[in-house]
C-alpha positions in Angstrom: 0.0 0.0 0.0 1.3 3.4 -1.0 2.7 5.4 1.9 2.6 9.2 2.1 4.4 11.4 4.7 2.9 14.9 5.2 5.3 17.5 6.7 4.4 21.0 7.9 5.7 23.7 10.3 2.7 23.0 12.6 0.1 20.4 13.4 -3.2 20.8 15.4 -3.6 18.4 18.3 -7.3 19.3 18.6 -8.1 17.0 21.6 -5.3 18.5 23.8 -5.7 22.0 22.4 -2.2 22.6 21.3 0.0 23.1 18.3 2.8 20.6 17.7 5.9 22.0 15.9 6.9 20.7 13.4 4.1 18.3 12.4 4.2 15.1 10.5 1.6 12.5 9.5 2.3 9.0 8.0 -0.6 7.9 5.8 -1.0 4.4 4.4 -4.0 3.6 2.2 -7.0 5.6 3.6 -5.7 5.6 7.2 -3.4 7.6 9.4 -0.6 5.3 10.7 1.5 7.7 12.8 1.4 11.3 14.0 4.2 13.4 15.7 7.0 15.9 15.2 8.9 13.2 13.3 7.3 10.0 11.9 8.8 6.9 10.2 9.6 7.2 6.5 9.0 3.8 4.9 11.0 2.9 1.8 9.4 4.4 -1.2 7.2 6.7 0.8 6.1 9.9 -1.0 6.9 13.0 1.1 4.8 16.1 0.7 6.4 19.1 2.3 3.7 21.7 3.0 6.1 24.2 4.4 4.9 27.1 6.7 1.4 25.6 7.2 -0.7 23.9 9.9 -1.9 20.4 9.3 -5.3 19.8 10.8 -8.2 17.3 10.5 -10.6 17.9 7.5 -13.3 20.4 8.4 -16.9 19.3 9.2 -20.0 21.2 8.2 -23.0 19.8 10.1 -25.6 21.8 8.2 -25.4 22.1 4.4 -27.8 22.2 1.5 -26.1 20.7 -1.6 -29.2 21.1 -3.7 -29.5 24.9 -3.2 -27.6 27.8 -4.7 -27.8 31.6 -4.2 -31.0 33.1 -5.6 -34.7 32.8 -4.8 -34.8 29.7 -2.7 -38.5 28.8 -3.1 -38.3 29.4 -6.9 -35.4 27.1 -7.6 -37.1 24.2 -5.8 -40.2 24.8 -8.2 -38.5 25.8 -11.5 -35.4 23.5 -11.6 -35.8 19.8 -12.4 -34.4 17.2 -10.0 -31.8 16.1 -12.6 -30.6 19.7 -12.9 -30.5 20.2 -9.2 -28.6 16.9 -8.8 -25.9 18.3 -11.2 -25.9 21.5 -9.0 -25.4 19.3 -5.9 -22.4 17.4 -7.4 -20.7 20.7 -8.2 -21.5 22.0 -4.7 -20.0 18.8 -3.1 -16.8 19.4 -5.0 -16.6 23.1 -4.0 -17.1 22.2 -0.4 -14.4 19.5 -0.5 -11.9 21.9 -2.1 -12.6 24.4 0.7 -11.4 21.7 3.2 -14.8 20.2 4.2 -14.2 16.5 4.2 -17.5 15.5 6.0 -20.9 17.1 5.9 -24.5 16.6 6.9 -27.0 17.4 4.1 -30.0 18.9 5.9 -32.6 18.4 3.3 -32.7 18.4 -0.5 -35.4 21.1 -0.5 -37.8 19.2 -2.7 -35.4 16.9 -4.6 -36.5 13.9 -2.5 -33.9 11.2 -2.1 -31.7 12.5 -4.9 -29.0 13.1 -2.2 -28.7 9.3 -1.9 -27.3 9.2 -5.4 -24.8 12.0 -4.7 -23.6 10.3 -1.4 -23.3 6.9 -3.1 -21.4 8.3 -6.1 -18.9 10.0 -3.7 -18.5 6.8 -1.7 -17.8 4.9 -4.9 -15.1 7.4 -6.0 -17.1 8.5 -9.1 -17.2 12.2 -8.1 -15.2 14.2 -5.6 -17.0 15.4 -2.4 -17.2 15.1 1.4 -18.3 12.1 3.3 -22.0 12.7 3.6 -24.8 12.0 6.0 -28.0 12.7 4.1 -31.7 13.2 5.0 -33.7 13.3 1.7 -36.5 15.9 2.0 -37.1 17.6 5.3 -40.4 16.8 7.1 -43.1 19.4 7.6 -46.7 20.0 8.6 -49.3 21.2 6.2 -48.9 25.0 5.9 -45.7 24.8 8.0 -42.2 26.3 7.6 -41.9 27.6 4.0 -44.7 25.4 2.7 -45.0 26.9 -0.8 -46.8 29.9 0.9 -47.9 32.8 -1.4 -48.5 30.9 -4.6 -51.9 30.6 -6.4 -53.6 27.7 -4.5 -55.1 26.5 -7.8 -51.6 25.7 -9.1 -51.1 23.2 -6.2 -47.4 24.1 -5.9 -45.7 21.3 -4.1 -43.8 21.9 -0.8 -40.0 21.5 -0.6 -40.6 19.0 2.3 -42.6 15.9 3.0 -45.9 16.3 4.8 -46.6 14.6 8.1 -49.3 16.0 10.3 -49.2 13.7 13.3 -47.1 10.9 14.9 -48.4 8.1 12.7 -47.7 10.1 9.5 -44.2 11.0 10.8 -43.4 7.4 11.3 -44.8 6.5 7.8 -42.8 9.2 6.1 -39.6 8.3 8.0 -39.9 4.6 6.9 -40.1 5.7 3.3 -37.1 8.0 3.6 -35.0 5.3 5.3 -36.1 2.9 2.5 -34.8 5.5 0.0 -31.4 5.8 1.7 -31.7 8.5 4.4 -29.0 8.4 7.1 -31.0 10.6 9.5 -34.3 12.6 9.5 -34.6 16.4 9.3 -37.8 17.8 10.8 -39.0 21.4 10.7 -40.1 22.1 14.3 -40.6 25.9 14.2 -41.7 28.7 11.8 -42.4 31.3 10.8 -40.1 33.6 12.9 -40.8 37.2 13.9 -39.6 39.9 16.3 -42.3 41.6 18.2 -41.5 44.4 20.7 -37.8 43.5 20.6 -38.5 39.8 21.4 -38.0 36.8 19.2 -41.1 34.7 18.5 -41.6 31.4 16.5 -44.5 29.0 16.2 -43.9 25.3 17.1 -45.0 22.6 14.6 -44.9 19.3 16.4 -45.7 18.5 20.0 -43.1 16.9 22.3 -45.0 13.5 22.0 -45.0 13.7 18.2 -41.2 14.4 18.1 -40.7 11.6 20.6 -42.4 9.2 18.3 -40.0 10.3 15.5 -37.0 9.9 17.8 -38.1 6.4 18.8 -38.7 5.3 15.2 -35.2 6.6 14.2 -33.6 4.8 17.2 -35.3 1.6 16.2 -33.0 1.5 13.1 -30.0 3.1 14.8 -30.6 6.5 13.4 -31.2 10.1 14.6 -33.5 13.1 14.2 -32.2 16.6 13.6 -34.6 19.6 13.9 -34.8 23.0 12.4 -35.8 24.8 15.6 -35.2 28.5 16.1 -37.0 29.2 19.4 -39.3 28.4 22.3 -41.4 26.3 22.9 -40.3 24.2 19.9 -36.7 24.1 21.0 -37.8 22.8 24.4 -40.1 20.1 22.8 -37.1 19.0 20.7 -34.8 18.8 23.7 -37.4 16.9 25.8 -37.9 14.4 22.9 -34.1 13.8 22.7 -33.2 14.9 19.2 -29.5 14.7 18.1 -29.2 18.4 17.2 -31.2 21.7 17.4 -30.2 23.7 14.3 -30.3 27.5 14.3 -31.2 27.6 18.1 -31.8 31.4 18.1 -33.6 31.1 21.5 -33.0 28.5 24.2 -34.7 28.7 27.6 -32.8 27.8 30.8 -34.6 24.4 30.9 -33.9 23.7 27.2 -30.2 24.4 27.8 -30.1 22.2 30.9 -31.6 19.3 28.9 -29.2 19.8 26.1 -26.3 19.6 28.5 -27.7 16.6 30.2 -28.5 14.7 27.0 -25.6 16.0 25.0 -27.8 17.5 22.3 -25.9 19.8 20.0 -26.8 23.3 19.1 -25.8 24.2 15.5 -26.0 28.0 15.4 -25.7 28.6 11.5 -24.6 32.3 11.9 -23.4 32.6 8.3 -26.9 32.3 6.7 -28.3 34.9 9.1 -25.5 37.3 8.3 -25.9 36.6 4.5 -29.6 37.3 4.6 -29.1 40.5 6.6 -26.5 41.7 4.1 -28.4 40.6 1.0 -32.0 41.7 1.9 -34.2 42.9 -0.9 -35.4 46.1 0.9 -34.1 48.3 3.7 -37.0 47.2 5.9 -36.2 43.5 5.4 -32.5 44.2 6.1 -33.5 45.9 9.4 -35.7 42.9 10.4 -32.8 40.4 9.5 -30.3 42.5 11.5 -32.6 42.6 14.5 -33.1 38.8 14.4 -29.3 38.3 14.1 -28.6 40.7 17.0 -31.1 38.8 19.3 -29.5 35.5 18.1 -26.0 36.7 19.1 -27.2 37.8 22.5 -28.7 34.4 23.2 -25.7 32.6 21.8 -23.5 34.3 24.4 -25.8 33.0 27.1 -25.6 29.5 25.6 -21.8 29.5 25.6 -21.7 30.6 29.2 -24.3 27.9 30.1 -22.1 25.2 28.5 -24.6 24.1 25.7 -22.8 21.5 23.5 -22.0 23.1 20.1 -21.4 21.7 16.6 -20.6 23.8 13.6 -23.0 24.1 10.6 -23.3 27.0 8.2 -26.6 26.4 6.2 -24.5 26.9 3.0 -26.5 26.7 -0.2 -28.4 29.9 -0.2 -24.9 31.5 -0.1 -22.1 30.1 -2.2 -20.7 26.6 -1.5 -17.1 26.5 -0.6 -17.3 29.8 1.4 -18.7 28.4 4.6 -15.6 28.4 6.8 -16.9 31.8 7.6 -19.0 30.0 10.2 -16.0 29.2 12.4 -14.9 32.8 12.2 -18.3 34.1 13.3 -18.5 31.7 16.2 -15.3 33.1 17.5 -16.5 36.7 16.8 -19.7 36.0 18.9 -18.0 34.6 22.0 -16.3 31.2 21.7 -12.5 30.7 21.9 -10.8 29.4 18.7 -10.0 26.1 20.4 -13.7 25.7 21.6 -14.9 26.3 18.0 -12.4 23.8 16.5 -13.4 21.2 19.0 -17.0 21.9 18.3 -16.4 21.5 14.6 -14.1 18.5 14.6 -14.8 16.5 17.8 -18.5 17.3 18.2 -19.0 17.2 14.4 -17.6 13.7 14.2 -20.0 12.6 17.1 -23.0 14.3 15.5 -22.4 12.6 12.1 -21.8 9.2 13.7 -18.1 9.0 12.8 -16.6 9.5 16.3 -13.2 7.7 16.4 -12.9 7.8 12.6 -12.7 11.5 11.7 -12.2 14.8 13.5 -8.7 14.2 14.8 -5.2 13.4 13.5 -4.6 10.1 15.3 -3.3 6.7 14.4 -6.1 4.5 13.0 -8.3 7.5 12.0 -9.3 8.1 8.3 -6.7 10.2 6.5 -8.9 13.3 6.2 -6.3 16.0 6.5 -6.1 19.7 5.4 -3.4 22.4 5.6 -3.9 26.1 6.3 -1.5 29.0 6.5 -0.9 30.5 9.9 -2.2 29.1 13.2 -6.0 28.7 13.6 -5.7 28.8 17.4 -4.4 32.3 17.0 -6.4 33.5 14.0 -9.4 31.5 12.9 -9.5 33.2 9.5 -6.8 30.7 8.5 -9.5 28.1 7.9 -10.9 30.2 5.1 -7.7 29.5 3.1 -7.3 25.8 2.9 -4.4 25.1 0.6 -4.1 21.3 0.8 -6.9 18.7 1.0 -6.6 15.0 1.5 -9.6 12.7 2.0 -9.3 9.0 2.7 -5.6 9.2 1.8 -6.3 10.7 -1.7 -5.0 14.2 -2.4 -7.6 16.5 -4.0 -5.9 19.8 -3.6 -2.2 20.7 -3.3 
């Protein structure tokens, strides 16, 4: 088996929170064999000297939409065919990999059904370049719920970009079909629409705690998990009580919700980048003001969540903004109150747990998959380094050098 030695000025030991100088990794096949300041150099090993860079585990984005691109979100799901959108998704997967994201969770195809099964499988078979994927097919929604083709002529019967389930029995039925079609986990819309009234964030819940619990039990029956889009109370509390794997967006979490998330190790996935993007690309000044107000409230609540010790993972909601630019999320989490080390541990260690690859990715350790990137500078000192990934290896294969 071909051996590769990676050498660089620095290496991130993410578990111990330190930089090793210099850093070397010995890779054989798709696995890491040895890590240290100096590693063995087997006869015939290829040595790749990455110079004044930091070797680190491949980045993880726990909230992506491969089937979306910038532009009117609801229109692309109606106007573009599933084959066209699948081509878009394969290009997006490549862009994300080249930006250093070697593992991702696709949080809904937004109306392309189980087409992400094909993208994941093609990546796994080495037919196309892309991250390791955990996929969910369509999100699951109630009739008239979050973004349910609202505002179209009812006579046209415009389809939603999610699968309908209006009670616990329907949730289970939809989930069974999605698992049959290849879903790794289930994405449920638990809240929406959101508003700010008298300076306070409000959102409507969609499923009761009992309904979410039925979904969590059905997923657990086949060894899988449920992730929810949930921006605020009481939906976030119902999700935490039901024992979901992650609460994505998490703009507003009560003390009780945060306590349950700590106790059950439920991850909050803040997705700051999408909120920032919508605020900066609003169609009207009034909309921009509303988006900025929502973001300001979100930042205030996030600071409380960090102090309260809520488990965090890193997800950007990339798709409505350009794929391959989502390392911005790590920079924003530092900006809004986490230390660079805490953000990297949230991304790599917690991300690996959330995606079900704990012990396989997320750290540079012997026996782990050789998902390795290199960045200029030291991300523990300046997180913007992760926005300039200059080397990408996934499973021992070099994709960018």
